[in-house]
C-alpha positions in Angstrom: 11.9 -30.7 31.3 10.2 -32.0 28.2 12.2 -32.7 25.0 10.9 -29.8 23.0 12.1 -27.3 25.5 15.5 -29.0 25.7 15.8 -29.2 21.9 14.9 -25.5 21.5 17.5 -24.5 24.2 20.1 -26.6 22.5 19.3 -25.0 19.1 19.4 -21.5 20.6 22.8 -22.3 22.2 24.1 -23.6 18.9 22.8 -20.7 16.9 24.4 -18.1 19.3 27.8 -19.1 18.0 26.9 -19.9 14.4 28.3 -18.1 11.4 26.2 -15.3 9.8 25.2 -17.3 6.7 23.9 -20.1 9.0 21.8 -17.6 11.0 20.4 -16.1 7.8 19.5 -19.4 6.4 17.9 -20.5 9.7 15.9 -17.2 9.8 14.8 -17.5 6.2 13.6 -21.1 6.6 11.9 -20.7 10.0 10.0 -17.6 9.0 9.1 -18.7 5.5 10.5 -15.4 4.1 7.3 -13.6 4.8 5.0 -15.8 2.7 2.4 -15.7 5.5 2.1 -11.9 5.1 1.7 -12.2 1.3 -1.0 -14.9 1.6 -2.8 -12.8 4.2 -2.6 -9.8 1.8 -4.1 -11.8 -1.0 -6.9 -13.0 1.3 -7.6 -9.4 2.5 -7.6 -7.9 -1.0 -9.9 -10.6 -2.3 -12.3 -9.8 0.6 -11.9 -6.1 -0.2 -12.8 -6.7 -3.8 -15.9 -8.7 -2.9 -16.9 -5.9 -0.4 -16.4 -3.3 -3.2 -18.7 -5.3 -5.4 -21.4 -5.9 -2.7 -21.4 -2.7 -0.6 -23.0 0.3 -2.4 -22.5 3.0 0.3 -19.0 4.6 -0.1 -18.8 5.6 3.5 -19.4 2.0 4.7 -17.0 0.7 2.1 -14.3 3.2 3.4 -14.9 1.9 6.9 -14.5 -1.7 5.7 -11.2 -0.8 4.1 -9.8 1.1 7.1 -10.8 -1.4 9.7 -10.1 -4.4 7.4 -6.5 -3.2 6.8 -6.0 -3.5 10.6 -6.5 -7.3 10.2 -3.4 -7.8 8.0 -1.0 -8.5 10.9 -3.3 -10.8 12.9 -4.3 -12.6 9.8 -0.7 -13.1 8.8 0.0 -14.6 12.3 -2.9 -17.1 11.8 -1.6 -18.0 8.3 1.9 -18.5 9.8 0.4 -20.8 12.5 -1.4 -22.8 9.9 1.8 -23.2 7.9 3.7 -24.0 11.1 6.1 -21.1 10.6 8.0 -19.4 13.5 7.2 -15.8 12.8 9.5 -14.4 15.5 12.4 -16.9 14.9 12.8 -17.6 18.6 16.3 -18.5 19.5 17.9 -16.9 16.4 19.9 -13.8 17.3 18.9 -12.2 14.0 15.1 -12.5 14.9 14.9 -9.4 17.1 17.1 -7.5 14.7 14.7 -8.4 11.8 11.8 -7.2 13.9 13.4 -3.9 14.7 14.4 -3.3 11.1 10.9 -4.2 9.9 9.4 -1.8 12.4 11.7 1.0 11.3 11.0 0.3 7.7 7.3 0.5 8.2 7.6 3.8 10.1 9.8 5.4 7.5 8.2 8.2 5.4 9.3 6.9 2.0 
């Protein structure tokens, strides 16, 4: 077993019994508090602005917007990788909960 796997397992065991404020801090630090999604959004909106200035056909521009919006999540994963963030907070018990709540929030009709 290599040392990174051993360290990750040890951290996961330690986090399983950690107090809530420690878990929240760990989740916040490891995920970067969503900065990767914000950076990806800025990149996409910049590209959308350039496309709006360059593309004259409204139908083509609408397609660029629709399919380009689908790139937000994959682009945010790439940004997280470049920033060395742990998007899924592996080993933190709050990680899956944050994912479920984020999914519920995105599906709400508000």
